[in-house]
N, C-alpha and C positions, 0 to 999 in steps of 0.2 A: 268633288272637293276644291272651292275655288282656294285658290291661291293664299288668299288672304289667312284663310284656317288654316293652310297648314305652316303659314310663316309662324301664326301666334301661338299656335300647338308645337310645333315644331321645334321652336327656338330658344323655349324657355330652359333650355339646360343650359346651352351655350351662354344664355344671358346672364344664366346666376354665375356660372364661373367666373366672365369676363366683367363683370360687376366685382366681383369678390378681388378680381387681379388688379382693377384700374380704381376703386374706392367707389363703383356703383353710379357712375352719372355721369351726364355729356358736358359738364364744368369743362374748367380752364385747366384744372389739374388732371382730368382725363385726357384731354388734347395733348398733354405736353409728356405724359405719359405714351401715348400712343403714337406721338412723332419721334422714333429714332432717331431720324436722320438729321434732326434741327434744320431744315428746311420748306419753308412753305411755298405754296404755287409762284405766289408772286415775286418771291425772290428769285428763283431760276431764270437765269439768260442762258436756253441754249447756244454750243458750241463754248462755254466758257463754266457754268458750273456743272460738275462732277467729270470732268475729262478724267481725273484719276480715277474715276471708279469703275471697278471691275467687276461685275456681276451677272448671274442669270436668273433670270427671272420668268413668271407663268402669267400669262395674261388669257383667260376666260370667258368667252364671250359666243353669242348665238350666233354668229354668222359663220353659218357650217358651209355657206356656198362660196365662200370667199378663202374656204383652203381648198379646194379644186383648182387644179389647174384650167381647167379648163371656162373657169368664169369670164363671161364675157368682159369682165370691168377689172379694176387692178386689184389685183388679190393678196392673199395676206402676205407669201412670199416676196411680190415687189416693193410693198409698204417697209418690211423688215431689213429689206436691202439698200434703199432708200435712209433709213433709220442708223444704219450700221455704218454709213459713209461717215456722220457725224459722231458715230457713239460707239467704235468698234469693239470696243473690250464690254457692252452690255449686250448679253444674248437674250434675245426674247421668243421663249417657247411658245405660241399658240394654240391653246386647246377649245375644241368648240362641241356643243351638242345640241343635236335636234330637239330634245324634249329640255331646254335649256332653264326656263321657269323654275323647273322640280328641281334638276340638278342643282342648280346653283344654289337654294336652299340647301339643300343634303352637303353641299360643301360648307354652309355657314355652320350647319349645326355642328360640325367635326371640331370647328373652334381651332384651326391649327393652321402652318404656315406651308402648304400642299400649294397656294398660289398666291400672286402678287397684285395681280389687278385682277377686276371682277365687274363685268356689267353688273349692275346693281338691282337686284329684284325685288321681292313687293318686300319693303322692311316697310315699319313703323320709324318714323323720321326720331323718336324718342330712342329707338336702338342702334341710330346709325353710329354713335360714338362705340358701340361695344363690339363693331366689329370692323370698322372702318378708321383710318386717318384724318385726320382734317386737314384740308389743303392750305388753311389758313382761316381767319376771322371773315366773314361771308360779305362784310361791307370792303374790303381790300381783293379779295377773291371777284365780286362784282365788277372791281374797274377794268378789271383784264377778261373776265368772260361773260356774256349772259347767262341768266337761268342761273344765278350763283344761288340764288334762293330754293331753287326745286329740290334740290338736297341738300339740306340743311336744319340744323338745330342749336337751338342756343347760342345762336351768333356764329356757330362754325359751319363751314361749307365741306362736305364728307363725298360729294361727287361733282363731274365736271361731265355734261354732258357729250357725247361725240358729236351731236349735230341736232341743228333745232329742227322741228317737222311741226306741219300743222294739217290738218284730213280736210280731204274733200273728198272727191270721185271723179276715179281714174276714167274715163273713156277712149273709143274709138271717134275721132272727126268725121272722117269717111261713113262710118255708118248711120251718125248723126245725118250728115249732107245728104246720103243717100234717101234718109228717110222725110228730108224736106223741114228739117230742125234748123230753123235759122240763126235763131238766137239760144246762149246758155239758160237753161231752168231758175229760177230765184225762186221759188216755192217751193213744198214739196206737190203739190195738182200741177203744177208745170212740170216735174218732172214726170209723173205717173201720165199725163198726157203724151210726156215725149216719147215714155217706154210703148205707151200704143201704137205711136206712130211707127216706131222701129220695128216692132211686132207686124205692122199692118203692110210694110212698105218694104221690107229689107227679110232675109234669112237667117239673122242675127238673135241670138237672145240678148233682150234688153238690160237685162240685170242679170248678171251670176252670183249668185250668194256665197260660195266656197262653203255650203253649208257641213258637209263633212270636215274642215275643219274648225274645232273650237275657237283657236285664237283670231282668225277671221272672222268668226261671229263678234266676238269680245268688241271686236275694233269698232261696231257699232256705237259702244259706249263714248267714246272720245267727244263725240257730237253734241253731247247734250247740255255741255257749260255756255263757254262764251261765243262757240259756233252759234246755238239754238238760242239764247237768250239777249246775247249781246252786252253779259254782265259781268265784267272780271272774277267780281265776289261769290258767283252762284255755287263754282264748286265746293271751294273751301270754307265759307262763311254763310252763305244762307242754305245749303241744304241739310247739313248737319243743326240745323232747328227748323225744318221744315218737316211737317209730318206728311205731306203728301204731294212729294217733286215734280210726281208723276199723273197727276190730273191734268187734262187738258185745261189751257189759257181759253177761258171763254171771251176775253179780250181779242183774243189772233191764236184761232184753232193750228196755225200753219208756221208755229211757235212754239218754245220750250220743248222740253223732252219729250213727250207726249208725241209732237211730230216728227220727232226723230225716228222712234219707234214704229210709229203709225206708217211712215212711209215702207219700209219695210213691209210691212204688215198688208198695205194696201198693194204695194207690186206682186207680193204671190198670190193674192186673192183672185187677184186678174187677172191669173195668169201669164206675169210678163216674168216670171225668171225661167230659170231651167227645168224640164218635164219631173226628171227625177231628183230632186233632191240630196237623196241619198248617194251618188252617185259622182259627185263633184269631184275635180281632181285639181288641187293649188299647182303643180307644177306645170300641166297641160293649159291651165287657164293664161298662163302669161302668152303663150304664144296664140292661143284661141282671141285673143284681145287684140294680139299684134296686126293677124290675119283677118280683121274682121269678123270674126264668128262668135264677137260676144260686144255688145254693145257701149255696157259699161260695170264698173264694179266699186264698190265704197270699200276702199281702204285709204290709209297714209300717206302720204307723199313720198314715202320711204319705197313703194312699189311700183313708185312709175320708169324708174331708170331701167328696174331689172325687166318690165314689160315692153321697152324699148328696143331692147337686146335681146328677146327672145323671138325675134324672126326679121322678115324684110321690109319692114313699113312703119317704122321707128316715128317718122313725122306724124303717123296716123292716129299715134299714140299723145292722148293729153289729159289736161288735169285741169279739171272745173272746181270751184268754191260748193260745199256743198249747198243744196237750194232750199236755204231758209231765208227770211228777210226779217230785219227786225227795225219797224217804224222806217221803212226805208231803204234800211243800210245793209247791206251783208258782212259778215265777221268772219275770221279766223282765227283759233287760239293756236300761238306758239308753244310749244312745250318740246321739252327736248326725248330726244330718242333716248335709249339706255344711256345712263352715267356710268363712268367708271370711277370707282373705289379701290383702293388701295387697302391691303390685307393691314391689322394692326399688329400681328404677331410675326410679319416678315421682320426682318432685323434690319440694323440701319443700312447698308451699302443696298439691299432689297430694296427698301423704304424709298431710298435717296432716286436709283432710278428707272424703280415705278412711276416716279412723279416726273422725274427728268421724259421718261418714254409718253406719257399724259399727256405732257405740256408740247412735246413733238408732234402727237397726233392732233391735236387741236391746231397749234400754231404753222408748222409746217406741210404735216403729210398730204393736205388737200383732202381726208378724209370725207369731210361736208361737202364739198363741191361735187367730189365724183358720185357719190349716192344720191344727189339731188337734193343735196339737207342744206339748212340755211346756217352758214357760218358760225359760230358761235364763239368768235375773239371779239372782241367789243371793239365799234367802227368801220367793222367791215358788214355792209349793208348791201349788200350784191345779192339781190335773187336768183337764184341761178331760173332758169330759162322755164320751166316746168312750170314757174308762177305765173305766167304771161298773163294767163287770166281772171289775176287776183290783183289786178293796177288800181282797182274802185273797192277794194275788200278793206275793213279795219283789221288791223293785224293785232290782237291784245293778248297780254299772259296774265294768266291765273292768279290773282292776288294769292298770298299766302294764309294760312287761318290765323286766327285773331291770337296773341298771345295768350297761352293758358291751354290751347283749344288744337296745339298742334296736332295731338293723335283724334280726335273729334270723329273725323269723316271717316278715318280707320275704322275706328272702332265700333262706330254704326254700321260700316258698311261690311264687316264681320258680323255682327249679332245679326244681321238682317238676311246675313247667307244669298247677297243679289253679287257682290262680286264686283261695282259696277268701277270699270278702269284696271280691273285687276287679274284679265284675264278669263273671267267665267263665260263663255260662252255659252255655254247649255240654256240659258234663259231667253236667250237673242234665239239658240236654233229652237228652241218652242215656239217663237210667235211664228217661225217658218211653219211647223208644224202645225199647228192652230189654224192659222190662215190656209193652209195648203187641204186641211180634212173639213173646214168649218166647223171647227170645234169652238173652243171661243173666240170670244171677240177682243179687239185689242180694248177695247174698257172694260172686261173683265180681269184681262190681265193685267192693265195696269193698276187697275184696285188692289188685285192680289198684292203688286211691288210696294204697293203707297201702304195697305197694312203691315207689313213687313217692316220695310224703311221707318212706318210711322212707332211701329211697337218698339222698334232700335233706338228711335229718337227720345220715345219717353221714358226707356231702359237708364239711357246714359245722362238723363237731365237730372 
């Protein structure tokens, strides 16, 4: 079951309850009722606002690794210690979960005050006001942080991204050099050719799929928008009206969603991935790419820091743009990592404490830089070192949906059961299986997806 389906079915009861409580909408009255603290994100001045606030709050997030004392980077304990130097009377309890996407939705369904800050899971934009506090008017919040429209509805922002991310390919530079690769690939065909060189001239696995991790397979979806098309309108404005978005682009088959998924298919079909995809292991893969046993992995930039820290060869772990070129230009889509939302059920002091902590995480903690992310604070345009190969890449942000169509993509995504960008890696796992077993061709798979998507578009029109 994909996460969109879980969200649509599982939050229905909670939605009815919260709508009854706050008037049933996401308009200005709802925001005023939700924000008991009476302070918005732009109004908070760190070190001044809330100095007399005494509260204990709970922060739910997916970073189980950062809860460990052995975490090679800065762990949660270190962040909280620094926060308490500025706000000693606000205690933050961190709760993490390895099955976070599902568990967070379960917590939302409970519709209670057992948490205060949550990394927002798959929730329709129109439902945000039923669970979360508005940080303020989107135009005003946007003056302070980037991506203020990403978790926004009806002119209000409900989520602040922990950091900005884009998606590319993690690779081992020494493996590429040993294979004789002198220039990074810019098209799928060039990438496949490079993978063949790695197989021929080194002992490394050219492309490690991480097949056993459904979420890692689902990551392939992140490349089909601006990266593959160069069009910031593609995901939210074009796809909801396109009955065949997965069809091959006859003008340039090396672009658009078809080219992304075909890259994986061809790599598997040509024996350029691990011998037994069913035995992949996420944790050990970090060390393997660090020490040169793996040539490349298709993952978001967030993974780079972890892989650099996983062995003795951090400089060999580098990041390159996904190998697609549109009309002579490569693109990367800037989007938020998980966004932090504040519980509308929390009392006034906890809401204020939560908003203060979110702003501290954004402005003072250094979290984005520490995790290899792009800073969210407006005016901070310094790109982390991991993006050194992105200097000639155009960084674009997906345009929001047209007015009145805010949930159209999500509804079609749910109806089609494809779960694009919703963590549904099973459909990507099927690409690997079909390519490895010489079952369905990539054209047959994409035709099936088009039938499902097209039917959903038709039903929503």
